[in-house]
Phi, psi and omega in degrees: 000168189293314186210146175237129186254137177237098197285331186276139178299137176087351178269108183274140176291148177290136179267122180278116182296345178282345180266124188293311185198122183235163182253132180240158177226136180214143173291155183297331180278005177090002182265161173056057174287130183230137168266118186271336181232157179202100175199173185267012176255192179271128169234124182194184178055049181288142173230118181278143172289124183290348185249339184224169175278086183201145173217159176242141180215171181256137180209152172245022187301333182275351181073018181232062182088176179251099187248182180268140176233147174249144181229127173218192184293345178273344179135197184242138176216149176288133184256320179268162183289169182287162173061039173237165175237099181255154178203165171055051176292142178216128173281147167291162187293339176268000178075007185271341183227149174238137174237148178200171178253136179236124181270137179263174184295337180273006179089352177278169179211155180230158172272131176246154175223157176206142178273137171053034179056034176266102187297330181290344180257008178294140181210153175289129179269324183253152177295153179285165172111001179219186177252098180255121186220171170057058179289143176223128180284145169292157181304327180270357176079009182271340184226160174234129174258144183205170177261142180203152172252024190298339177262014182084158178079223189273163177288127176235173180272139176228154176232140178220145178288157183299335179271004179092002180265172171059044175289126180214147176277138185255324183243162179228058184270147178260012170230156182296138170270136187252334185208160187200157172194160178266153166285157183303331181260009177069006184277341182222160175232148176243141180206162181247132178253131178276109182290341180280348177068041182294000000 
């Protein structure tokens, strides 16, 4: 079923070892712990819509690749097509756009975007031929920052406009960058550098 509610604060739901990976929701005060998914496949990487009771997550429950699913009060449905490998979905702060990374058969990946969860309007934002991952929207929703090895060598930060123009490299690190985010006013970026050079 879609959700199981555990109403008392501090009462944790039992974790079924037969379930590989499930998504839970809990209020900050510890009340109303809910398991939102329940199947024997992988469910993970949830991103909540900041404006509505809706979230998008990654799952392989259908056995046809690891795709995007949307969940709202009406239930769960597969959003991306079959036989794809999607990851790292992120809503823009106004909830109007979704960005994610899609891996191709050659091991490369691109950043994709779509407005208002309209799958027919999904499009590749970045050019093919590199490994583009971990998209993060700018606070105003006009740009997407992501990690890429497109210039050779280590993963660095890149920024691209929502319409696919103005692709530019932001950092010049000689070790891989692992994580990233914007400051609320877009004037600064924070990121993590892997000193081991993975």
